[in-house]
Structures are given as C-alpha cells and as structure tokens.
N, C-alpha and C positions, 0 to 999 in steps of 0.2 A: 458428171465427170468421174471417172475412176481413179483410184489413188495413185496408179502409175502414170496416168495422163496428167494429173494434177501435179506430180512431182516433176515431170519434164517440163510443164509450163512455169513453174516456180523457178527452176534452174535457169530456163531460157531468160526469164525476165532480169536476172542478175548476172548473166554471162555476156561476154563481149560477142559482137556480131559474128566474127569469125569462127567462135567457137560454137555459136548457135547453129552454123551450118552443120555442124557435126550431129546435132540433135535430130536434124530433118532425115538423117540416114537411118534413124531408129536406135532407141536406146539400148544398151546392154547393161545388165546388173551384176556382172561379175568381171573382175580384172582379167585380161589377158596378158600373159606373160610368155615370152619365147626367148631362144637364145642357147648360151653355152651350156654343153653337157656337164662341164666342171661345176658350174654355179647351180644347176639344175637341182641336186639334192639339197642345197642349201635353201634355195628358192622355194622349193615344195615344202620343206619343213616349215618355213615361215608361213607359208599360205595355209598350210594345216593347222597351225596354232592361231592364226588369224581368224580362220573361219570358225573355230571352236568357240571364239568369244561371242559369236551369234549376231553381232551388229552388222556385218556384211557377209555376203556369200563367199565361200572359198574361192580364191583365185585359180584360174585354169593355168597351169605352167606345163609349157612344152619344150622338149630338148630338140632344137634345130641346128646346133652349132653357133658359134659366135657369129660368123660371117653371114649365115643364113638368117639368123635372128635380126641382126641389124638391117638386113635388107628388107625383111618384112616390116619392121618397125618404122623404117625410113619410107615406106611405100605411100604414106600420106597421113592425113588426119580424117578420122571416121571410124564408125564401129566396126568395119571390116579389117582395121589395123590395129595390131597390139598396142597395149598401153606402156609395156615395160619390156626393155630388152636386157637380158643378162649377158654378160662379156667377161670372157677370161683373158681379155686384152684391152687396151685403150681404143676407143673409136678412131678410125683413120680419118685423115683429112678428106679424102675422096668420099668417104661414106658420110661424112658430116655435110659435105656439099650436095650429095645426093638427097639427104633429109631437106636441106633448104629448098632445093628445087622442087621438091614434092610438096612443099607447105609445111613441113615440120620445122617450124622455126625455132621454138623455144625447147631445149632440151637440157635436162638436169643430168650431170654425172656424179654418181655417189659410189666411192670406193667403200667396199664392205669388208675386205681381209686380204689375206696372202694365200697363195697355194704354191706348192712346188710341184714341178714336172719330175715325175719318176720313171726310171727305166727298171722294170721288175721281172721276175722270174716266178715260176711255179717253185713252191717249197720242195717239190719232187724232182727238180732239176739236179743232177749229179755235179755239174760244173757250174761254180759260181762266178759271175762276172764282176770285176772290179774295172772300171773305166776312166780314162781321162776324157775331156771334152775333144781333145785332139783325135783320139781314137774313135769316138762316136762319129765324128765328121769323116774319118777316113772309112768308117764302116758304111756310112749311109749317103754321102754325097754322090751326086751323079758323076762329076769329074773330079779327080784327085791328082796330086802330083806323081809323076811316073815312078813307081818303086825302084826302078833301075837306076834312077838318077833324081831323088827327091828335091834337091835343091837346085836342079838344072833350069827351073823356069817353064817346064812343060807340063801340060795336063792331059790325062789320058780318061778314057770311060773307065769307071770304077772296075778294077780287076778282082777285087778281094771277094773270095768266097767263103772263108772261114775266118774266125776271129784270131786264131793262131798266126794267120798270114800277115796281120797287123802288128802282132806283138807275140813272140813265141811263147810268153808266160801266160797268154790268154787260152781259153780252151780250144781244142781242135773241133769245134762244132760249127755247123753252117751258120751264117749270118742270116737271121731270120727275126725281123722286128715288127711287131704288129702295132699299129699306130693310127691316129686319127687322119681324116682327109684334109685337103687345103682349106675346105670351108670352116674348119675348126680353129677356135682361138688357141687351143692346146697346140695344134701343129704350128701356128704362126710363132707362138712364144718358143717352142721347141727348136724350131729353125733359127730363131734370132739368138736364143741363149745357149743352146748346146752346140748347134752346127756351126754358126757363125762364130761362137766363142772359141771353138776348137779350130776353126779356119785360121783366126787370128794369130795362132801360135805357130803358124807356118810363115817365117819372117818374109819371104819374097811375095807371098800373096798379100799378106798385111800391107806391105809396101805400096802396093797398088791402089789401096783404098783411097789415098790422097789425090792420085791422078785420074782414076776411073771407078768411081763408086758404084755405078751401075754394074760394071764387069766384077767388081768385087762381090756385090749382093748376089749376082746370079750364080757365081762359082761357090760362094759359101752357103747359100740357102737353098739350093735346087736339090731335091731328093732324088736318089737313083730310082729307076723304074723297072728293074730287071727280075724283080721277085724278092730281093733282100728285104726290102721294106714293103710291108703289106697293109693297104688301107683297110681298116676294120670297121669303118663307119662312126657315127657319131655317138654311139652307144658304149661307153667305157666297160660297162658291166660285160658286154660281149667279149671284150679283149681279155678280161679276167677268165672267163669261162674258156676261152681258146687256149689261154696259157695252161690251164689245168689238163686240157687234152693234149697239148704238146709241150712237155716240160723243157725241151731244147730251145724253144723260142723265148724271146724276151718281149715286153710290151711297154709302150709308152702311154702314160694317163696321168692324171691329177693325184696329188698326195691324198686327198680324201677317199679316193678308191682304195688306195693302198691301207690306210688307216681301218677301213670297213671290212678290208679282207685280209688280215695280218695272219690269220690261221691258214690261209692258202698260198700267200705270196711272200716273197723276200726281195728287198729293194737293193738295187746295185748302189755301190759307192761311187760318186763322181768326183773326181779330183781329190780323193781321199775323204770326202764327206758324204755320210748317210743322210737321207732326207728326213730328219727327225723334226718334230715340232718346233723345238728350240732353235735348230739350225736355220730353218726357213725363217722363223720370227726375227731371228737376228741377223738374217742377210748373208749367213756364212754358208749356206748351200746354194751352189752356182747356178743351179737352174730353178729359179723361182721367179713369180711374178704376181702383181696386185690383180684382183678381181673387182669388177665393176657391176652396177646396174644403172641403166639409162632410162629416164622417166619422161614421157611425153607430156608437157605441160598444157597442150591443147586439149588433153582429155580430162583435166582437173574439173570438177563440178559436173562433169557429164556421166562418166563412169563412177559409181560410188566407191570410196574407200582407197583410192590410190595413194592419197597422202599418208593415211594412217597404215596403209601396208608398209609403205617405205619406213615410216616411224618405228614400226615394228621390228622390220629389219635391221635397222641400226641401233636398236635399244641395247642396253648393257645385258639384259637377260637374254637376247638372241645371239649378238655377234661379239659381245664382250669377252674378255678372257675367260670367264667361268660360264659363258652363255651356252645354250643347247645346241648351238651350231658347231662348237667345238667338238662335241661328241661325233659329229659326222666329218670331222676333218678340216673345219675351216681354222686358218691361221689368223687370229685376232690382231687387229691393227695397235700400233702403240696407242697409249691412253690419249695423247694429244690429238693423234689423227682420228681415232675413234670418235672423240668429242666434236672434231670437225665435220665429220660425216652426219652424226646425229643434229648437228646445226643446220647442214645442208638439207636433211630430210624434212626440218620444219619450214625453212624459207624457199626450198627448191629454186635457188638461184639458177638462171640460165648458164650453162657452160660457154666458154669461149671457143672459138674455131681452133681445132688441133692444128699444129704446124707441119705434121706430116702424116 
C-alpha cells in the first residue's frame, strides 16, 4: 500500500461514516477556498504564508464573489466542493438552508476583521466628490422621489444624469459609477449600508418601512440599470484600472483596494467621514462591514490542514492589529473579538442558523 492510500485508510478508520463517504470520492491534498473578492487578498496572503511552512500544500484560493462562493460551498460534501468560503457579509438564512439541504450540516462561521466600502476616484479627476448617503441613494437607486415634489410621496424612474442635478454644489459631471454585480457581498453591503442608509433619510419612505418592509427594501436597495451604475465584475482590480482610464468615473470596492492603490486613487468622504483605518475600526465610517470565512466541518480530517489554515488566519501575527494582513488593508477586530475568533478556530463550533 502506498503512502497516500495508507493515509486515506487511517483517516477513514477514525472518521465518522458520513465523512467516510467523502473519502470514496477521491482525496484532495490541498485546501479549496472560494468566495469574496474583498476577502481574496487576505485569504491568498494567509495561503502563501501557510504553504511556506511546508507542512501542508498551499491552498487554492479563487475569487468568485460572496454569493457565488457560498453557492459552491453549499453544493455538498465531497472533494468536488470547496472546503472554505470567504464572505464579505454574513451567510443568509436561505443560503444556510441550501447548505443543510445539500448535506452540509456543520458549518463554522469565523469573523476575521472589518472592511469599509469605498467610493473612490482616480487622482487624475479634476472634480472631487464629497457625498452623503442620501445623495448616493438619489444617484444610484432605480426609483427616487419626484424631483418636482420630493415630499409628495411619488416615485419616478431615476432622472438624474449629473451629480450637480442632485446637489448644485456637486460636480457637473455625468453620474458614472463602476461597481460589483449582485453576486458580490460588496454589492449586498453597499446596497444595505449606503443606498438603504440614504433612503432612510427621506422621511416619507422611511415611514413605510413599518407597514410594508418588502416595498421599502425594493425601493431602497434596487440599483438603476440605465448605465449610471456599471457592473464591472468580481475583480476589484479591474475597477481600479478603469478609473485610471476614465477619471470622471467613480468606483465602489473594499477599503483594502484603496489602501493598496493610494498612489492612484482618492476616496470620497461619506457623511463627512473619510474611509480611514481608524474610522472603520471605531465604527465611525458609515459604510463598513465585518468579513467572514465559513468552514465545512465535514471535510476535517479528509483534506489535510483545514483547521491549521484557519488557525493561521486568526493568529495575532496574521489578523491582529500589527499582523501582516493589515498591510493589505484588513481592519483588525477589537482584542476581545479577535480572541473569540481565535478560539473558534480551535473549537470550530458549528454556527446557529441565521435569522434572516
């Protein structure tokens, strides 16, 4: 019996029957990770450090978007399915239920840090944007209050073509915002934190939330489709490149990409706050969100190194305040939360079902 066959036999002998079925599909000797483009540079950096130690192969990390990654992750238990999903938002109830239905029963949720969602321009841009969340909503929502009677309770298809039409103090340039598609966690968070956040500042729309939440969500979080918002795919680096080519445009992406491209980009202040490390860490920047990784416990003991990889990710030297991931733009968790995540990495306790 060769070494690989012996290893599989030994693992099978000490592994529950449900997990032994995974082995029958053919072992894999490298961790498979999919998901968020925002979390991708952090996950890839940890994978590189992890692989350098030599005990395990370097994990394969793919940027598929949060929604796409979780869908792959929840496809089932087996070597054709990923072991870990990166996410720039929490797993939804519907996704968790899809996991359960496909036999992915035990999932561990590990919070790894924070990220701010940035609206940025090229440094070549002549006119600098300074926005409120309400102005972001009015610029990018599909339907907005009628400009002729904004408090009259009527919605119209978004008529705004330039920023100055929303606020005369803003530039007289075309509204042109490059951003992620619906499968992206960044898009989900942007819609919830920026668009809905701005929408709630319109009293008559906010008042309807109590009586018709579905209507409220539809109005506040539906992005216009007439060319003002341009879906630029899951690759945030591509948005950075397009902003350089078109200085009049703005782009939506995670803070990490701003921090890595500060020589090329300038960030827009939102509600008077710039997206700095300190403002995001302290919760003062209005468009910020936590980042997660999800671990498939059914693959433990089958794919080597999963628990060790998660431990590396949550270690002080990686995701702590002075860790190597902060150089790539990760906003570290407060000490107590970081300690909790490190403990989760050791115990890999199964998460409870999300409430929404």
